[in-house]
PDB file of N, CA, C and O in Angstrom:
ATOM      1  N   MET A   1     -44.574  11.751  50.561  1.00  0.00           N
ATOM      2  CA  MET A   1     -45.614  11.371  49.323  1.00  0.00           C
ATOM      3  C   MET A   1     -46.813  11.296  49.854  1.00  0.00           C
ATOM      4  O   MET A   1     -46.984  10.475  50.756  1.00  0.00           O
ATOM      5  N   PRO A   2     -47.674  11.954  49.511  1.00  0.00           N
ATOM      6  CA  PRO A   2     -49.347  11.473  50.131  1.00  0.00           C
ATOM      7  C   PRO A   2     -49.602  10.035  49.868  1.00  0.00           C
ATOM      8  O   PRO A   2     -49.170   9.410  48.899  1.00  0.00           O
ATOM      9  N   ALA A   3     -50.376   9.552  50.864  1.00  0.00           N
ATOM     10  CA  ALA A   3     -50.862   8.066  50.822  1.00  0.00           C
ATOM     11  C   ALA A   3     -51.824   7.733  49.840  1.00  0.00           C
ATOM     12  O   ALA A   3     -52.790   8.493  49.899  1.00  0.00           O
ATOM     13  N   VAL A   4     -51.902   6.934  49.023  1.00  0.00           N
ATOM     14  CA  VAL A   4     -52.875   6.245  48.087  1.00  0.00           C
ATOM     15  C   VAL A   4     -53.691   5.468  48.757  1.00  0.00           C
ATOM     16  O   VAL A   4     -53.153   4.720  49.574  1.00  0.00           O
ATOM     17  N   ARG A   5     -54.774   5.426  48.657  1.00  0.00           N
ATOM     18  CA  ARG A   5     -55.913   4.541  48.960  1.00  0.00           C
ATOM     19  C   ARG A   5     -56.655   4.081  48.166  1.00  0.00           C
ATOM     20  O   ARG A   5     -56.889   4.795  47.192  1.00  0.00           O
ATOM     21  N   ASP A   6     -57.272   2.840  48.229  1.00  0.00           N
ATOM     22  CA  ASP A   6     -58.428   2.074  47.680  1.00  0.00           C
ATOM     23  C   ASP A   6     -59.842   2.491  48.185  1.00  0.00           C
ATOM     24  O   ASP A   6     -60.126   2.273  49.363  1.00  0.00           O
ATOM     25  N   ASN A   7     -60.791   3.112  47.304  1.00  0.00           N
ATOM     26  CA  ASN A   7     -61.939   3.362  47.979  1.00  0.00           C
ATOM     27  C   ASN A   7     -62.914   2.467  46.782  1.00  0.00           C
ATOM     28  O   ASN A   7     -63.357   2.893  45.716  1.00  0.00           O
ATOM     29  N   PRO A   8     -63.050   1.145  47.366  1.00  0.00           N
ATOM     30  CA  PRO A   8     -63.942   0.270  46.577  1.00  0.00           C
ATOM     31  C   PRO A   8     -65.093   0.714  46.224  1.00  0.00           C
ATOM     32  O   PRO A   8     -65.526   0.639  45.074  1.00  0.00           O
ATOM     33  N   GLN A   9     -65.922   1.413  47.564  1.00  0.00           N
ATOM     34  CA  GLN A   9     -67.415   1.766  47.057  1.00  0.00           C
ATOM     35  C   GLN A   9     -67.517   2.708  46.043  1.00  0.00           C
ATOM     36  O   GLN A   9     -68.615   2.920  45.529  1.00  0.00           O
ATOM     37  N   HIS A  10     -66.351   3.403  45.623  1.00  0.00           N
ATOM     38  CA  HIS A  10     -66.304   4.356  44.550  1.00  0.00           C
ATOM     39  C   HIS A  10     -65.713   3.910  43.472  1.00  0.00           C
ATOM     40  O   HIS A  10     -65.803   4.605  42.460  1.00  0.00           O
ATOM     41  N   ASN A  11     -64.913   2.556  43.417  1.00  0.00           N
ATOM     42  CA  ASN A  11     -64.169   1.961  42.550  1.00  0.00           C
ATOM     43  C   ASN A  11     -62.788   2.845  42.286  1.00  0.00           C
ATOM     44  O   ASN A  11     -62.161   2.895  41.228  1.00  0.00           O
ATOM     45  N   ARG A  12     -62.559   3.358  43.218  1.00  0.00           N
ATOM     46  CA  ARG A  12     -61.051   4.397  42.481  1.00  0.00           C
ATOM     47  C   ARG A  12     -60.100   4.221  43.770  1.00  0.00           C
ATOM     48  O   ARG A  12     -60.425   3.846  44.896  1.00  0.00           O
ATOM     49  N   PHE A  13     -58.963   4.558  43.334  1.00  0.00           N
ATOM     50  CA  PHE A  13     -57.848   4.797  44.158  1.00  0.00           C
ATOM     51  C   PHE A  13     -57.924   6.241  44.269  1.00  0.00           C
ATOM     52  O   PHE A  13     -58.508   6.866  43.384  1.00  0.00           O
ATOM     53  N   GLU A  14     -57.297   6.961  45.453  1.00  0.00           N
ATOM     54  CA  GLU A  14     -57.566   8.061  45.873  1.00  0.00           C
ATOM     55  C   GLU A  14     -56.311   8.784  46.788  1.00  0.00           C
ATOM     56  O   GLU A  14     -55.788   8.257  47.770  1.00  0.00           O
ATOM     57  N   MET A  15     -55.994   9.996  46.274  1.00  0.00           N
ATOM     58  CA  MET A  15     -54.600  10.482  47.054  1.00  0.00           C
ATOM     59  C   MET A  15     -55.390  12.137  47.574  1.00  0.00           C
ATOM     60  O   MET A  15     -55.837  12.890  46.709  1.00  0.00           O
ATOM     61  N   ASP A  16     -55.427  12.360  48.510  1.00  0.00           N
ATOM     62  CA  ASP A  16     -55.369  13.580  49.031  1.00  0.00           C
ATOM     63  C   ASP A  16     -54.436  14.754  48.665  1.00  0.00           C
ATOM     64  O   ASP A  16     -53.233  14.519  48.775  1.00  0.00           O
ATOM     65  N   THR A  17     -54.794  15.943  48.260  1.00  0.00           N
ATOM     66  CA  THR A  17     -53.914  16.929  47.457  1.00  0.00           C
ATOM     67  C   THR A  17     -54.266  18.279  48.414  1.00  0.00           C
ATOM     68  O   THR A  17     -55.326  18.440  49.019  1.00  0.00           O
ATOM     69  N   GLU A  18     -53.507  18.892  48.407  1.00  0.00           N
ATOM     70  CA  GLU A  18     -53.975  20.470  48.690  1.00  0.00           C
ATOM     71  C   GLU A  18     -55.176  21.285  48.074  1.00  0.00           C
ATOM     72  O   GLU A  18     -55.729  22.261  48.582  1.00  0.00           O
ATOM     73  N   GLY A  19     -55.459  20.681  46.876  1.00  0.00           N
ATOM     74  CA  GLY A  19     -56.671  21.335  45.920  1.00  0.00           C
ATOM     75  C   GLY A  19     -57.730  20.391  45.829  1.00  0.00           C
ATOM     76  O   GLY A  19     -58.776  20.591  45.210  1.00  0.00           O
ATOM     77  N   GLY A  20     -57.384  19.159  46.578  1.00  0.00           N
ATOM     78  CA  GLY A  20     -58.642  18.285  46.443  1.00  0.00           C
ATOM     79  C   GLY A  20     -58.253  16.835  46.163  1.00  0.00           C
ATOM     80  O   GLY A  20     -57.074  16.492  46.252  1.00  0.00           O
ATOM     81  N   VAL A  21     -59.168  16.022  45.844  1.00  0.00           N
ATOM     82  CA  VAL A  21     -58.725  14.550  45.693  1.00  0.00           C
ATOM     83  C   VAL A  21     -58.073  14.052  44.448  1.00  0.00           C
ATOM     84  O   VAL A  21     -58.841  14.089  43.486  1.00  0.00           O
ATOM     85  N   ALA A  22     -57.103  13.682  44.233  1.00  0.00           N
ATOM     86  CA  ALA A  22     -56.450  12.982  42.957  1.00  0.00           C
ATOM     87  C   ALA A  22     -56.998  11.714  42.848  1.00  0.00           C
ATOM     88  O   ALA A  22     -56.740  10.988  43.808  1.00  0.00           O
ATOM     89  N   PHE A  23     -57.885  11.077  41.699  1.00  0.00           N
ATOM     90  CA  PHE A  23     -57.900   9.862  41.840  1.00  0.00           C
ATOM     91  C   PHE A  23     -57.804   8.833  40.530  1.00  0.00           C
ATOM     92  O   PHE A  23     -57.543   9.389  39.463  1.00  0.00           O
ATOM     93  N   ALA A  24     -57.951   7.694  40.511  1.00  0.00           N
ATOM     94  CA  ALA A  24     -57.828   6.759  39.321  1.00  0.00           C
ATOM     95  C   ALA A  24     -59.115   5.644  39.335  1.00  0.00           C
ATOM     96  O   ALA A  24     -59.056   4.645  40.051  1.00  0.00           O
ATOM     97  N   ARG A  25     -59.968   5.852  38.698  1.00  0.00           N
ATOM     98  CA  ARG A  25     -61.006   4.902  38.605  1.00  0.00           C
ATOM     99  C   ARG A  25     -60.765   3.302  38.076  1.00  0.00           C
ATOM    100  O   ARG A  25     -59.937   3.055  37.199  1.00  0.00           O
ATOM    101  N   TYR A  26     -61.396   2.498  38.567  1.00  0.00           N
ATOM    102  CA  TYR A  26     -61.153   0.963  37.842  1.00  0.00           C
ATOM    103  C   TYR A  26     -62.456   0.455  37.720  1.00  0.00           C
ATOM    104  O   TYR A  26     -63.533   0.974  38.015  1.00  0.00           O
ATOM    105  N   ARG A  27     -62.191  -0.633  37.243  1.00  0.00           N
ATOM    106  CA  ARG A  27     -63.478  -1.630  36.895  1.00  0.00           C
ATOM    107  C   ARG A  27     -62.682  -2.900  37.594  1.00  0.00           C
ATOM    108  O   ARG A  27     -61.484  -3.009  37.330  1.00  0.00           O
ATOM    109  N   ARG A  28     -63.266  -3.809  38.427  1.00  0.00           N
ATOM    110  CA  ARG A  28     -62.651  -4.986  39.035  1.00  0.00           C
ATOM    111  C   ARG A  28     -63.112  -6.236  38.281  1.00  0.00           C
ATOM    112  O   ARG A  28     -64.318  -6.370  38.070  1.00  0.00           O
ATOM    113  N   ASP A  29     -62.295  -7.105  37.885  1.00  0.00           N
ATOM    114  CA  ASP A  29     -62.480  -8.435  37.213  1.00  0.00           C
ATOM    115  C   ASP A  29     -61.667  -9.405  37.889  1.00  0.00           C
ATOM    116  O   ASP A  29     -60.587  -9.842  37.491  1.00  0.00           O
ATOM    117  N   GLY A  30     -62.423  -9.779  39.202  1.00  0.00           N
ATOM    118  CA  GLY A  30     -61.428 -10.962  39.826  1.00  0.00           C
ATOM    119  C   GLY A  30     -60.365 -10.208  40.345  1.00  0.00           C
ATOM    120  O   GLY A  30     -60.533  -9.174  40.992  1.00  0.00           O
ATOM    121  N   ASP A  31     -59.284 -10.698  40.080  1.00  0.00           N
ATOM    122  CA  ASP A  31     -57.844 -10.003  41.003  1.00  0.00           C
ATOM    123  C   ASP A  31     -57.306  -9.229  39.590  1.00  0.00           C
ATOM    124  O   ASP A  31     -56.103  -9.244  39.331  1.00  0.00           O
ATOM    125  N   THR A  32     -58.151  -8.639  38.809  1.00  0.00           N
ATOM    126  CA  THR A  32     -57.481  -7.687  37.528  1.00  0.00           C
ATOM    127  C   THR A  32     -58.274  -6.567  37.779  1.00  0.00           C
ATOM    128  O   THR A  32     -59.412  -6.730  38.219  1.00  0.00           O
ATOM    129  N   LEU A  33     -57.803  -5.384  37.545  1.00  0.00           N
ATOM    130  CA  LEU A  33     -58.471  -4.119  37.769  1.00  0.00           C
ATOM    131  C   LEU A  33     -58.138  -3.437  36.241  1.00  0.00           C
ATOM    132  O   LEU A  33     -57.045  -3.430  35.675  1.00  0.00           O
ATOM    133  N   MET A  34     -59.074  -3.023  35.887  1.00  0.00           N
ATOM    134  CA  MET A  34     -59.023  -2.295  34.600  1.00  0.00           C
ATOM    135  C   MET A  34     -58.650  -0.662  35.042  1.00  0.00           C
ATOM    136  O   MET A  34     -59.307  -0.255  36.000  1.00  0.00           O
ATOM    137  N   ILE A  35     -58.115  -0.134  34.717  1.00  0.00           N
ATOM    138  CA  ILE A  35     -57.904   1.364  35.002  1.00  0.00           C
ATOM    139  C   ILE A  35     -58.276   2.196  34.086  1.00  0.00           C
ATOM    140  O   ILE A  35     -57.626   2.292  33.045  1.00  0.00           O
ATOM    141  N   LEU A  36     -59.575   3.062  34.355  1.00  0.00           N
ATOM    142  CA  LEU A  36     -60.113   3.411  33.343  1.00  0.00           C
ATOM    143  C   LEU A  36     -59.957   5.114  33.191  1.00  0.00           C
ATOM    144  O   LEU A  36     -60.324   5.803  32.240  1.00  0.00           O
ATOM    145  N   HIS A  37     -59.452   5.444  34.146  1.00  0.00           N
ATOM    146  CA  HIS A  37     -59.169   7.105  34.197  1.00  0.00           C
ATOM    147  C   HIS A  37     -58.516   7.422  35.123  1.00  0.00           C
ATOM    148  O   HIS A  37     -58.735   6.827  36.179  1.00  0.00           O
ATOM    149  N   SER A  38     -57.458   8.484  35.086  1.00  0.00           N
ATOM    150  CA  SER A  38     -57.133   8.988  36.245  1.00  0.00           C
ATOM    151  C   SER A  38     -57.376  10.566  36.104  1.00  0.00           C
ATOM    152  O   SER A  38     -57.752  11.086  35.054  1.00  0.00           O
ATOM    153  N   GLU A  39     -57.149  11.173  37.136  1.00  0.00           N
ATOM    154  CA  GLU A  39     -57.436  12.610  37.250  1.00  0.00           C
ATOM    155  C   GLU A  39     -56.767  13.200  38.460  1.00  0.00           C
ATOM    156  O   GLU A  39     -56.776  12.533  39.494  1.00  0.00           O
ATOM    157  N   VAL A  40     -56.037  14.683  38.440  1.00  0.00           N
ATOM    158  CA  VAL A  40     -55.761  15.209  39.533  1.00  0.00           C
ATOM    159  C   VAL A  40     -56.477  16.868  39.150  1.00  0.00           C
ATOM    160  O   VAL A  40     -56.603  17.484  38.092  1.00  0.00           O
ATOM    161  N   PRO A  41     -56.826  17.168  40.526  1.00  0.00           N
ATOM    162  CA  PRO A  41     -57.612  18.509  40.451  1.00  0.00           C
ATOM    163  C   PRO A  41     -56.744  19.519  39.600  1.00  0.00           C
ATOM    164  O   PRO A  41     -55.521  19.573  39.720  1.00  0.00           O
ATOM    165  N   ARG A  42     -57.475  20.328  38.716  1.00  0.00           N
ATOM    166  CA  ARG A  42     -56.888  20.962  37.332  1.00  0.00           C
ATOM    167  C   ARG A  42     -55.826  21.803  37.767  1.00  0.00           C
ATOM    168  O   ARG A  42     -54.770  21.773  37.135  1.00  0.00           O
ATOM    169  N   ALA A  43     -55.985  22.746  39.014  1.00  0.00           N
ATOM    170  CA  ALA A  43     -55.118  23.645  39.324  1.00  0.00           C
ATOM    171  C   ALA A  43     -53.744  23.092  39.819  1.00  0.00           C
ATOM    172  O   ALA A  43     -52.792  23.851  40.000  1.00  0.00           O
ATOM    173  N   LEU A  44     -53.672  21.770  40.028  1.00  0.00           N
ATOM    174  CA  LEU A  44     -52.473  21.136  40.694  1.00  0.00           C
ATOM    175  C   LEU A  44     -51.619  20.126  39.348  1.00  0.00           C
ATOM    176  O   LEU A  44     -50.708  19.324  39.559  1.00  0.00           O
ATOM    177  N   GLU A  45     -52.139  20.409  38.195  1.00  0.00           N
ATOM    178  CA  GLU A  45     -51.711  19.465  37.175  1.00  0.00           C
ATOM    179  C   GLU A  45     -50.021  20.096  36.656  1.00  0.00           C
ATOM    180  O   GLU A  45     -49.524  21.221  36.628  1.00  0.00           O
ATOM    181  N   GLY A  46     -49.546  18.781  36.313  1.00  0.00           N
ATOM    182  CA  GLY A  46     -48.096  19.298  36.062  1.00  0.00           C
ATOM    183  C   GLY A  46     -47.027  19.421  37.302  1.00  0.00           C
ATOM    184  O   GLY A  46     -45.894  19.831  37.050  1.00  0.00           O
ATOM    185  N   ARG A  47     -47.395  19.063  38.651  1.00  0.00           N
ATOM    186  CA  ARG A  47     -46.590  18.739  39.659  1.00  0.00           C
ATOM    187  C   ARG A  47     -46.538  17.725  39.898  1.00  0.00           C
ATOM    188  O   ARG A  47     -46.350  17.411  41.074  1.00  0.00           O
ATOM    189  N   GLY A  48     -46.661  16.864  39.027  1.00  0.00           N
ATOM    190  CA  GLY A  48     -46.185  14.978  39.253  1.00  0.00           C
ATOM    191  C   GLY A  48     -46.752  14.265  40.364  1.00  0.00           C
ATOM    192  O   GLY A  48     -46.356  13.219  40.878  1.00  0.00           O
ATOM    193  N   LEU A  49     -48.198  15.323  40.792  1.00  0.00           N
ATOM    194  CA  LEU A  49     -49.311  14.270  41.329  1.00  0.00           C
ATOM    195  C   LEU A  49     -49.892  13.258  40.911  1.00  0.00           C
ATOM    196  O   LEU A  49     -50.259  12.314  41.610  1.00  0.00           O
ATOM    197  N   GLY A  50     -50.050  13.395  39.506  1.00  0.00           N
ATOM    198  CA  GLY A  50     -50.587  12.144  38.815  1.00  0.00           C
ATOM    199  C   GLY A  50     -49.607  10.804  38.726  1.00  0.00           C
ATOM    200  O   GLY A  50     -50.124   9.691  38.622  1.00  0.00           O
ATOM    201  N   SER A  51     -48.192  10.967  38.772  1.00  0.00           N
ATOM    202  CA  SER A  51     -47.230  10.211  38.580  1.00  0.00           C
ATOM    203  C   SER A  51     -47.295   9.614  40.167  1.00  0.00           C
ATOM    204  O   SER A  51     -47.402   8.396  40.316  1.00  0.00           O
ATOM    205  N   GLN A  52     -47.239  10.359  41.150  1.00  0.00           N
ATOM    206  CA  GLN A  52     -47.215   9.887  42.506  1.00  0.00           C
ATOM    207  C   GLN A  52     -48.361   9.041  42.936  1.00  0.00           C
ATOM    208  O   GLN A  52     -48.271   8.050  43.661  1.00  0.00           O
ATOM    209  N   LEU A  53     -49.578   9.592  42.353  1.00  0.00           N
ATOM    210  CA  LEU A  53     -50.848   8.800  42.482  1.00  0.00           C
ATOM    211  C   LEU A  53     -50.686   7.279  41.761  1.00  0.00           C
ATOM    212  O   LEU A  53     -50.885   6.218  42.353  1.00  0.00           O
ATOM    213  N   VAL A  54     -50.302   7.408  40.423  1.00  0.00           N
ATOM    214  CA  VAL A  54     -50.239   6.063  39.809  1.00  0.00           C
ATOM    215  C   VAL A  54     -49.194   5.114  40.855  1.00  0.00           C
ATOM    216  O   VAL A  54     -49.428   3.933  41.111  1.00  0.00           O
ATOM    217  N   ALA A  55     -48.262   5.716  41.279  1.00  0.00           N
ATOM    218  CA  ALA A  55     -47.017   4.800  41.665  1.00  0.00           C
ATOM    219  C   ALA A  55     -47.478   4.020  43.147  1.00  0.00           C
ATOM    220  O   ALA A  55     -47.318   2.864  43.537  1.00  0.00           O
ATOM    221  N   GLY A  56     -48.111   5.200  43.756  1.00  0.00           N
ATOM    222  CA  GLY A  56     -48.880   4.586  44.975  1.00  0.00           C
ATOM    223  C   GLY A  56     -49.974   3.485  44.700  1.00  0.00           C
ATOM    224  O   GLY A  56     -50.003   2.435  45.341  1.00  0.00           O
ATOM    225  N   MET A  57     -51.035   3.854  43.522  1.00  0.00           N
ATOM    226  CA  MET A  57     -51.682   2.618  43.051  1.00  0.00           C
ATOM    227  C   MET A  57     -50.824   1.291  42.999  1.00  0.00           C
ATOM    228  O   MET A  57     -50.768   0.266  43.680  1.00  0.00           O
ATOM    229  N   LEU A  58     -50.211   1.757  41.932  1.00  0.00           N
ATOM    230  CA  LEU A  58     -49.584   0.124  41.486  1.00  0.00           C
ATOM    231  C   LEU A  58     -48.711  -0.580  42.718  1.00  0.00           C
ATOM    232  O   LEU A  58     -48.728  -1.808  42.800  1.00  0.00           O
ATOM    233  N   ASP A  59     -47.985   0.169  43.629  1.00  0.00           N
ATOM    234  CA  ASP A  59     -47.527  -0.261  45.100  1.00  0.00           C
ATOM    235  C   ASP A  59     -48.942  -1.347  45.798  1.00  0.00           C
ATOM    236  O   ASP A  59     -48.754  -2.488  46.221  1.00  0.00           O
ATOM    237  N   VAL A  60     -50.148  -0.720  45.771  1.00  0.00           N
ATOM    238  CA  VAL A  60     -51.234  -1.432  46.344  1.00  0.00           C
ATOM    239  C   VAL A  60     -51.700  -2.456  45.738  1.00  0.00           C
ATOM    240  O   VAL A  60     -52.237  -3.407  46.307  1.00  0.00           O
ATOM    241  N   VAL A  61     -51.490  -2.317  44.247  1.00  0.00           N
ATOM    242  CA  VAL A  61     -51.654  -3.479  43.620  1.00  0.00           C
ATOM    243  C   VAL A  61     -50.882  -4.726  43.441  1.00  0.00           C
ATOM    244  O   VAL A  61     -51.333  -5.800  43.040  1.00  0.00           O
ATOM    245  N   ARG A  62     -49.683  -4.464  43.781  1.00  0.00           N
ATOM    246  CA  ARG A  62     -48.522  -5.333  43.631  1.00  0.00           C
ATOM    247  C   ARG A  62     -48.835  -5.857  45.269  1.00  0.00           C
ATOM    248  O   ARG A  62     -48.815  -7.085  45.340  1.00  0.00           O
ATOM    249  N   SER A  63     -49.073  -5.280  46.374  1.00  0.00           N
ATOM    250  CA  SER A  63     -48.964  -5.787  47.549  1.00  0.00           C
ATOM    251  C   SER A  63     -50.384  -6.869  47.829  1.00  0.00           C
ATOM    252  O   SER A  63     -50.568  -7.623  48.785  1.00  0.00           O
ATOM    253  N   ARG A  64     -51.041  -6.684  46.934  1.00  0.00           N
ATOM    254  CA  ARG A  64     -52.081  -7.677  47.004  1.00  0.00           C
ATOM    255  C   ARG A  64     -52.328  -8.649  45.781  1.00  0.00           C
ATOM    256  O   ARG A  64     -53.416  -9.178  45.548  1.00  0.00           O
ATOM    257  N   ASN A  65     -51.158  -8.821  45.017  1.00  0.00           N
ATOM    258  CA  ASN A  65     -50.842  -9.739  44.027  1.00  0.00           C
ATOM    259  C   ASN A  65     -51.925  -9.634  43.096  1.00  0.00           C
ATOM    260  O   ASN A  65     -52.615 -10.635  42.906  1.00  0.00           O
ATOM    261  N   GLU A  66     -52.215  -8.399  42.389  1.00  0.00           N
ATOM    262  CA  GLU A  66     -53.237  -8.364  41.245  1.00  0.00           C
ATOM    263  C   GLU A  66     -52.646  -7.687  40.476  1.00  0.00           C
ATOM    264  O   GLU A  66     -51.598  -7.077  40.690  1.00  0.00           O
ATOM    265  N   LYS A  67     -53.380  -7.737  39.324  1.00  0.00           N
ATOM    266  CA  LYS A  67     -52.794  -7.203  37.763  1.00  0.00           C
ATOM    267  C   LYS A  67     -53.928  -6.117  37.280  1.00  0.00           C
ATOM    268  O   LYS A  67     -55.125  -6.045  37.556  1.00  0.00           O
ATOM    269  N   ILE A  68     -53.254  -5.465  36.618  1.00  0.00           N
ATOM    270  CA  ILE A  68     -53.783  -4.382  35.992  1.00  0.00           C
ATOM    271  C   ILE A  68     -54.019  -4.448  34.526  1.00  0.00           C
ATOM    272  O   ILE A  68     -53.215  -5.110  33.869  1.00  0.00           O
ATOM    273  N   VAL A  69     -55.092  -3.806  33.863  1.00  0.00           N
ATOM    274  CA  VAL A  69     -55.234  -3.499  32.406  1.00  0.00           C
ATOM    275  C   VAL A  69     -55.400  -2.125  32.208  1.00  0.00           C
ATOM    276  O   VAL A  69     -56.463  -1.549  32.441  1.00  0.00           O
ATOM    277  N   PRO A  70     -54.011  -1.367  31.627  1.00  0.00           N
ATOM    278  CA  PRO A  70     -54.181   0.065  31.682  1.00  0.00           C
ATOM    279  C   PRO A  70     -54.881   0.658  30.613  1.00  0.00           C
ATOM    280  O   PRO A  70     -54.311   0.857  29.540  1.00  0.00           O
ATOM    281  N   LEU A  71     -56.010   0.948  30.790  1.00  0.00           N
ATOM    282  CA  LEU A  71     -56.677   1.504  29.341  1.00  0.00           C
ATOM    283  C   LEU A  71     -56.826   3.095  29.680  1.00  0.00           C
ATOM    284  O   LEU A  71     -57.651   3.827  29.132  1.00  0.00           O
ATOM    285  N   CYS A  72     -56.042   3.441  30.515  1.00  0.00           N
ATOM    286  CA  CYS A  72     -55.806   4.983  30.869  1.00  0.00           C
ATOM    287  C   CYS A  72     -54.701   5.426  30.097  1.00  0.00           C
ATOM    288  O   CYS A  72     -53.700   4.712  30.166  1.00  0.00           O
ATOM    289  N   GLY A  73     -54.645   6.425  29.385  1.00  0.00           N
ATOM    290  CA  GLY A  73     -53.230   6.685  28.625  1.00  0.00           C
ATOM    291  C   GLY A  73     -52.358   6.953  29.608  1.00  0.00           C
ATOM    292  O   GLY A  73     -51.284   6.356  29.534  1.00  0.00           O
ATOM    293  N   PHE A  74     -52.546   7.799  30.647  1.00  0.00           N
ATOM    294  CA  PHE A  74     -51.724   8.297  31.592  1.00  0.00           C
ATOM    295  C   PHE A  74     -51.058   7.178  32.380  1.00  0.00           C
ATOM    296  O   PHE A  74     -50.017   7.420  32.990  1.00  0.00           O
ATOM    297  N   VAL A  75     -51.492   6.219  32.394  1.00  0.00           N
ATOM    298  CA  VAL A  75     -51.157   5.218  33.219  1.00  0.00           C
ATOM    299  C   VAL A  75     -50.269   4.150  32.507  1.00  0.00           C
ATOM    300  O   VAL A  75     -49.243   3.703  33.020  1.00  0.00           O
ATOM    301  N   ARG A  76     -50.800   3.733  31.138  1.00  0.00           N
ATOM    302  CA  ARG A  76     -49.804   3.261  30.378  1.00  0.00           C
ATOM    303  C   ARG A  76     -48.501   3.943  29.838  1.00  0.00           C
ATOM    304  O   ARG A  76     -47.551   3.271  29.438  1.00  0.00           O
ATOM    305  N   ARG A  77     -48.506   5.345  29.846  1.00  0.00           N
ATOM    306  CA  ARG A  77     -47.245   6.372  29.788  1.00  0.00           C
ATOM    307  C   ARG A  77     -46.303   6.141  30.796  1.00  0.00           C
ATOM    308  O   ARG A  77     -45.085   6.044  30.648  1.00  0.00           O
ATOM    309  N   PHE A  78     -47.212   6.028  32.250  1.00  0.00           N
ATOM    310  CA  PHE A  78     -46.080   5.968  33.243  1.00  0.00           C
ATOM    311  C   PHE A  78     -45.513   4.689  33.368  1.00  0.00           C
ATOM    312  O   PHE A  78     -44.446   4.631  33.978  1.00  0.00           O
ATOM    313  N   ILE A  79     -46.068   3.494  32.855  1.00  0.00           N
ATOM    314  CA  ILE A  79     -45.546   2.235  33.202  1.00  0.00           C
ATOM    315  C   ILE A  79     -44.365   2.120  32.091  1.00  0.00           C
ATOM    316  O   ILE A  79     -43.300   1.537  32.294  1.00  0.00           O
ATOM    317  N   ALA A  80     -44.780   2.861  30.720  1.00  0.00           N
ATOM    318  CA  ALA A  80     -43.803   2.561  29.973  1.00  0.00           C
ATOM    319  C   ALA A  80     -42.487   3.323  30.130  1.00  0.00           C
ATOM    320  O   ALA A  80     -41.513   3.027  29.438  1.00  0.00           O
ATOM    321  N   LEU A  81     -42.450   4.508  31.223  1.00  0.00           N
ATOM    322  CA  LEU A  81     -41.319   4.972  31.489  1.00  0.00           C
ATOM    323  C   LEU A  81     -41.090   4.369  33.006  1.00  0.00           C
ATOM    324  O   LEU A  81     -40.285   5.003  33.688  1.00  0.00           O
ATOM    325  N   HIS A  82     -41.592   3.429  33.499  1.00  0.00           N
ATOM    326  CA  HIS A  82     -41.108   3.112  34.726  1.00  0.00           C
ATOM    327  C   HIS A  82     -41.565   1.372  34.659  1.00  0.00           C
ATOM    328  O   HIS A  82     -42.504   0.852  35.261  1.00  0.00           O
ATOM    329  N   PRO A  83     -40.517   0.661  33.675  1.00  0.00           N
ATOM    330  CA  PRO A  83     -40.726  -0.665  33.515  1.00  0.00           C
ATOM    331  C   PRO A  83     -40.532  -1.804  34.633  1.00  0.00           C
ATOM    332  O   PRO A  83     -40.669  -3.006  34.409  1.00  0.00           O
ATOM    333  N   ASP A  84     -40.151  -1.169  36.014  1.00  0.00           N
ATOM    334  CA  ASP A  84     -40.286  -2.194  37.022  1.00  0.00           C
ATOM    335  C   ASP A  84     -41.490  -2.414  37.227  1.00  0.00           C
ATOM    336  O   ASP A  84     -41.720  -3.470  37.816  1.00  0.00           O
ATOM    337  N   TYR A  85     -42.693  -1.547  36.842  1.00  0.00           N
ATOM    338  CA  TYR A  85     -43.971  -1.756  37.067  1.00  0.00           C
ATOM    339  C   TYR A  85     -44.711  -2.840  35.874  1.00  0.00           C
ATOM    340  O   TYR A  85     -45.818  -3.365  35.995  1.00  0.00           O
ATOM    341  N   ALA A  86     -43.939  -2.967  34.931  1.00  0.00           N
ATOM    342  CA  ALA A  86     -44.317  -3.820  33.716  1.00  0.00           C
ATOM    343  C   ALA A  86     -44.993  -5.187  34.279  1.00  0.00           C
ATOM    344  O   ALA A  86     -46.008  -5.607  33.722  1.00  0.00           O
ATOM    345  N   ASP A  87     -44.513  -5.780  35.223  1.00  0.00           N
ATOM    346  CA  ASP A  87     -44.960  -7.099  35.544  1.00  0.00           C
ATOM    347  C   ASP A  87     -46.647  -6.911  35.802  1.00  0.00           C
ATOM    348  O   ASP A  87     -47.295  -7.900  35.460  1.00  0.00           O
ATOM    349  N   LEU A  88     -47.182  -6.141  36.180  1.00  0.00           N
ATOM    350  CA  LEU A  88     -48.620  -6.036  36.887  1.00  0.00           C
ATOM    351  C   LEU A  88     -49.522  -5.810  35.810  1.00  0.00           C
ATOM    352  O   LEU A  88     -50.737  -5.674  35.955  1.00  0.00           O
ATOM    353  N   VAL A  89     -48.727  -5.760  34.399  1.00  0.00           N
ATOM    354  CA  VAL A  89     -49.865  -5.569  33.302  1.00  0.00           C
ATOM    355  C   VAL A  89     -50.172  -6.740  32.823  1.00  0.00           C
ATOM    356  O   VAL A  89     -49.321  -7.601  32.600  1.00  0.00           O
ATOM    357  N   LYS A  90     -51.627  -6.917  32.582  1.00  0.00           N
ATOM    358  CA  LYS A  90     -51.881  -8.251  32.273  1.00  0.00           C
ATOM    359  C   LYS A  90     -52.278  -8.616  30.687  1.00  0.00           C
ATOM    360  O   LYS A  90     -52.512  -9.780  30.361  1.00  0.00           O
TER     361      LYS A  90
END
């Protein structure tokens, strides 16, 4: 699985793919991240990269003892399907 990294200068988590960078934008409020939007390169949609991005992002959030507010519909659906991440939702 490709590595997910935080890019705080651009307020987004990023994951390199063969077709470009997948990302999830956020706005920080203390130790809470409001996840605004996630996106994968259009040519790679439907391959599970969005799920890999979100899982990696949530693992980073968990490792830093932070919380999220999932404003992005894709992230909300991912958490609904993977309730082991529900504890990260504020």
